[in-house]
C-alpha positions in Angstrom: 0.1 0.0 0.0 2.8 2.3 1.0 4.8 1.7 -2.2 1.6 2.5 -4.0 1.2 5.8 -2.4 5.0 6.6 -3.3 4.2 5.8 -6.9 1.2 8.0 -7.1 3.3 10.7 -5.4 6.2 10.3 -7.6 3.7 10.3 -10.8 2.1 13.7 -9.5 5.3 15.0 -9.1 6.4 14.2 -12.4 3.0 15.7 -14.0 3.7 19.0 -12.1 6.9 19.2 -12.8 6.1 18.7 -16.3 3.8 21.5 -16.3 6.4 24.0 -14.8 9.0 22.8 -17.3 6.3 23.4 -20.1 5.7 27.0 -18.8 9.4 27.7 -18.3 10.6 26.4 -21.7 8.6 28.9 -23.5 9.5 30.6 -25.8 12.0 28.3 -27.4 12.1 30.0 -30.9 11.1 33.2 -32.4 7.8 34.5 -31.7 5.8 36.5 -34.5 3.9 39.8 -33.7 1.3 40.5 -36.4 0.2 44.1 -37.2 -2.6 44.1 -39.3 -1.6 47.7 -40.6 1.0 49.2 -42.6 4.2 50.1 -40.9 4.6 53.5 -39.2 1.3 53.7 -37.5 0.4 53.5 -33.8 -0.6 50.1 -33.7 2.9 49.2 -35.7 5.1 51.6 -33.3 3.1 49.8 -29.9 3.9 46.4 -31.4 7.7 46.9 -32.1 7.9 48.7 -28.6 6.4 45.9 -26.9 8.2 43.2 -29.0 11.8 44.6 -28.3 11.2 44.4 -24.7 10.0 40.8 -24.8 13.0 39.9 -26.8 15.3 41.2 -24.1 13.0 39.9 -21.2 12.4 36.3 -22.4 15.6 35.7 -24.3 14.1 34.9 -27.7 13.3 37.1 -30.6 9.9 38.7 -31.0 9.7 39.9 -34.9 6.9 42.1 -35.9 5.2 41.2 -39.2 3.0 43.7 -41.1 0.0 42.3 -42.8 -2.3 45.0 -43.7 -5.5 45.0 -45.8 -9.3 44.6 -45.7 -9.6 46.6 -42.7 -7.2 44.6 -40.4 -8.9 41.2 -41.5 -6.2 39.8 -43.5 -3.6 39.7 -40.4 -6.3 39.0 -37.7 -7.3 35.9 -39.7 -3.8 34.8 -40.3 -3.5 35.0 -36.6 -6.9 33.2 -35.8 -5.7 30.5 -38.1 -2.3 30.1 -36.5 -1.4 27.2 -34.3 -2.4 28.1 -30.9 1.2 27.8 -29.1 2.0 31.4 -28.5 4.5 32.0 -31.5 2.0 33.5 -33.5 0.6 36.9 -32.0 -1.5 39.9 -32.9 -1.7 43.6 -32.0 -5.1 44.2 -32.3 -6.9 47.2 -32.1 -10.8 48.7 -31.6 -11.0 48.4 -35.3 -10.0 44.6 -35.5 -11.8 43.6 -32.4 -14.8 46.1 -31.8 -15.7 48.0 -34.7 -15.3 45.1 -37.6 -17.8 42.9 -35.9 -20.4 45.5 -36.2 -19.6 46.8 -39.8 -18.7 43.8 -41.9 -21.5 41.6 -43.2 -19.1 38.7 -43.2 -15.9 39.1 -41.3 -13.1 36.6 -41.8 -13.0 35.7 -38.2 -14.9 36.0 -34.8 -13.2 38.8 -32.7 -14.4 36.6 -29.3 -14.3 32.9 -30.1 -11.2 32.8 -32.6 -8.7 34.6 -29.8 -7.2 34.2 -26.5 -7.0 37.7 -25.2 -3.5 38.5 -23.4 -3.5 42.0 -22.4 -4.5 45.5 -23.4 -1.3 47.4 -24.0 -2.6 51.1 -24.3 -5.3 53.6 -24.8 -5.4 56.9 -26.9 -7.8 59.3 -27.7 -9.3 60.4 -31.2 -9.3 64.2 -31.6 -11.7 66.5 -33.6 -9.7 68.9 -35.4 -11.0 71.8 -37.4 -9.5 73.7 -40.3 -8.1 77.4 -39.2 -10.6 78.5 -42.0 -13.8 76.9 -40.8 -16.6 79.1 -40.1 -16.4 78.2 -36.4 -13.7 78.2 -33.6 -14.9 75.6 -30.9 -17.1 72.3 -30.7 -20.4 74.2 -29.8 -19.9 76.5 -32.4 -19.4 73.7 -34.9 -22.7 71.8 -33.6 -24.6 74.7 -33.8 -23.4 75.4 -37.7 -24.2 71.9 -38.6 -27.7 72.1 -37.3 -28.3 75.4 -39.1 -26.8 73.8 -42.3 -27.7 70.2 -42.1 -25.9 68.2 -44.9 -23.4 71.1 -45.7 -20.7 70.2 -43.2 -18.3 67.2 -44.2 -15.9 65.5 -41.7 -12.8 63.6 -42.8 -11.4 60.3 -41.4 -8.6 58.1 -41.7 -10.6 55.2 -43.5 -14.0 53.5 -43.9 -15.1 51.9 -40.6 -12.0 53.0 -38.6 -12.4 54.4 -35.0 -12.0 58.0 -36.4 -15.0 57.4 -38.8 -17.1 55.7 -36.0 -16.2 58.7 -33.5 -17.9 60.7 -36.1 -20.9 58.5 -36.5 -21.4 58.3 -32.7 -21.5 62.2 -32.6 -23.8 62.3 -35.1 -26.1 59.6 -33.0 -26.0 61.6 -29.9 -26.4 65.2 -31.4 -28.6 64.6 -34.3 -26.5 66.7 -36.7 -26.3 65.7 -40.4 -22.5 65.7 -41.5 -21.2 63.9 -44.4 -18.4 61.4 -43.9 -15.3 61.5 -46.3 -13.0 58.6 -45.7 -9.4 59.2 -46.9 -6.4 56.6 -47.4 -4.9 57.3 -44.0 -4.2 60.5 -41.7 -1.7 62.1 -43.8 -3.8 62.9 -46.8 -6.6 63.8 -44.5 -4.7 66.4 -42.5 -3.2 68.1 -45.7 -6.6 68.6 -46.6 -7.8 69.8 -43.4 -4.9 72.1 -43.2 -5.5 73.5 -46.8 -8.8 74.1 -45.9 -10.4 71.6 -48.4 -12.4 69.9 -45.5 -13.6 71.8 -42.6 -13.1 69.1 -39.8 -11.7 65.5 -39.1 -11.4 62.8 -36.7 -8.2 61.6 -36.3 -5.9 59.5 -33.7 -4.1 62.0 -31.5 -0.8 60.9 -32.3 -1.1 61.8 -35.9 -2.5 65.0 -35.3 -0.7 66.3 -32.2 2.3 68.1 -34.1 -0.1 70.0 -36.2 -2.3 70.8 -33.1 0.7 72.3 -31.3 1.9 74.0 -34.3 -1.3 75.9 -35.1 -1.8 74.2 -38.3 -5.0 72.9 -37.2 -7.6 73.6 -34.4 -8.0 70.7 -31.9 -11.7 71.5 -30.8 -12.3 68.1 -28.7 -10.9 64.9 -27.6 -13.1 61.9 -27.7 -12.3 60.2 -24.3 -14.5 60.2 -21.0 -11.7 62.8 -19.4 -9.1 65.3 -20.7 -6.0 63.8 -22.2 -2.8 65.0 -19.7 -0.8 65.8 -22.7 -3.4 67.9 -24.5 -5.3 69.2 -21.0 -6.5 72.4 -22.9 -8.5 70.5 -25.3 -12.0 70.0 -23.7 -13.9 66.7 -24.3 -16.8 66.1 -26.3 -18.8 64.9 -23.4 -18.1 68.1 -21.2 -19.4 70.6 -24.1 -23.0 68.9 -23.8 -23.0 65.5 -25.3 -23.5 63.5 -22.5 -22.6 59.6 -22.9 -20.3 60.3 -25.6 -16.7 58.5 -25.3 -14.3 56.7 -28.0 -11.0 55.5 -26.7 -8.9 53.8 -29.3 -7.2 50.8 -28.0 -4.5 48.5 -28.7 -3.6 44.9 -27.2 -2.0 41.9 -27.5 -3.9 38.5 -28.4 -3.2 34.9 -29.4 -5.1 32.3 -31.4 -7.9 30.5 -29.2 -7.1 27.7 -27.3 -3.3 29.0 -26.5 -2.4 27.4 -23.2 -3.1 29.2 -20.3 0.5 29.1 -18.9 1.6 30.6 -22.2 -0.9 33.5 -22.0 -0.3 34.2 -18.4 3.5 34.4 -19.0 2.9 37.0 -21.6 0.6 38.7 -19.8 3.0 39.0 -16.6 5.8 40.1 -18.9 3.9 42.8 -20.8 2.4 44.3 -17.4 5.9 44.3 -16.2 7.1 46.4 -19.3 4.3 48.7 -19.1 5.4 49.8 -15.8 8.9 50.8 -17.0 9.8 54.2 -16.5 11.1 54.6 -20.3 8.0 52.6 -21.9 5.6 55.0 -19.8 7.6 57.9 -21.3 7.6 56.7 -24.8 3.8 55.9 -24.6 3.1 59.5 -23.6 5.1 61.0 -26.2 3.1 59.2 -28.7 -0.1 60.5 -26.8 -1.1 56.9 -25.4 -1.5 55.7 -21.7 -0.8 52.2 -20.8 -3.2 49.8 -19.5 -1.9 46.4 -18.7 -5.2 44.6 -17.6 -5.7 40.9 -16.9 -6.7 38.1 -20.0 -9.9 38.0 -18.2 -10.8 41.9 -18.3 -9.3 42.4 -22.0 -11.7 39.4 -23.0 -14.8 41.6 -21.3 -13.6 44.6 -23.0 -13.9 43.2 -26.2 -17.1 41.7 -25.7 -18.5 45.1 -24.5 -16.8 47.0 -27.7 -18.5 44.7 -30.0 -22.0 45.1 -28.5 -21.3 49.0 -28.2 -20.3 49.3 -32.0 -23.3 46.9 -33.3 -25.7 49.4 -31.4 -24.0 52.7 -33.3 -24.0 50.9 -36.6 -27.7 50.1 -36.2 -28.9 53.3 -35.0 -27.3 55.4 -37.6 -28.4 52.8 -40.3 -24.6 52.5 -41.4 -24.5 50.5 -44.5 -22.4 47.4 -43.8 -19.4 46.7 -45.9 
């Protein structure tokens, strides 16, 4: 009997040791971090920042691979279909894992069931900017002008279906103003037209517009977050200017394919949370106009579910034509 219990104890010990060893051995080779957008944007910058620190922290290369196209569907689908072993990750966004579920008739992946959320890395606001030649100089004047001239005012965004576009649609839903969406291929050409006065207002990610606001090339008339953004504290929020319940916060987070081992997800989460507390990383994020998050996988998963539900309501309320 005693021998039986000794064998059982040894077996349990071997299994437990194997579990620890499996966790400790990851990563044993290079890890790919897929960015479903072109190089140079906020998503790409954050992915490279996190990947560089993970390489140093975990002793294996974390390589960023840009796979843009189809509104982030190409890169996201590729990760969803990858082997769930922790060696292919995604830097997802509010677009890829929130808005897309609401906006596309047939999405190439399921934002909730096809992924194992790891951690939300950062939040950043969108900002409503106006041309210096616009017939208004602040947010409330802009709303009044739009109400007095329905269908006359147009607003630019960085793409069809992106968070800047949806920030405009949410504003329309909550204020009842009739403004016309003009999608651009990225923030660069859009801001060129705002600066040149070809378009009166636009929604953009704050990191893209920050330098133009500081230089006075455009007016920053509102940020889309719930509270004012520390690095641009002089720009009021949409909500504090009378639009109750308005909030759009762009976010970026790491995801793995569904069914990735829990110990791998936990290791990645713990490592990235530690990275997001480093002074140099915090300073870099602040310079980008971003703020670190570092939540749990469970919290991130719930955030994605909430975002999908929220944007479905916005699309339905505004009768936005699905893509």
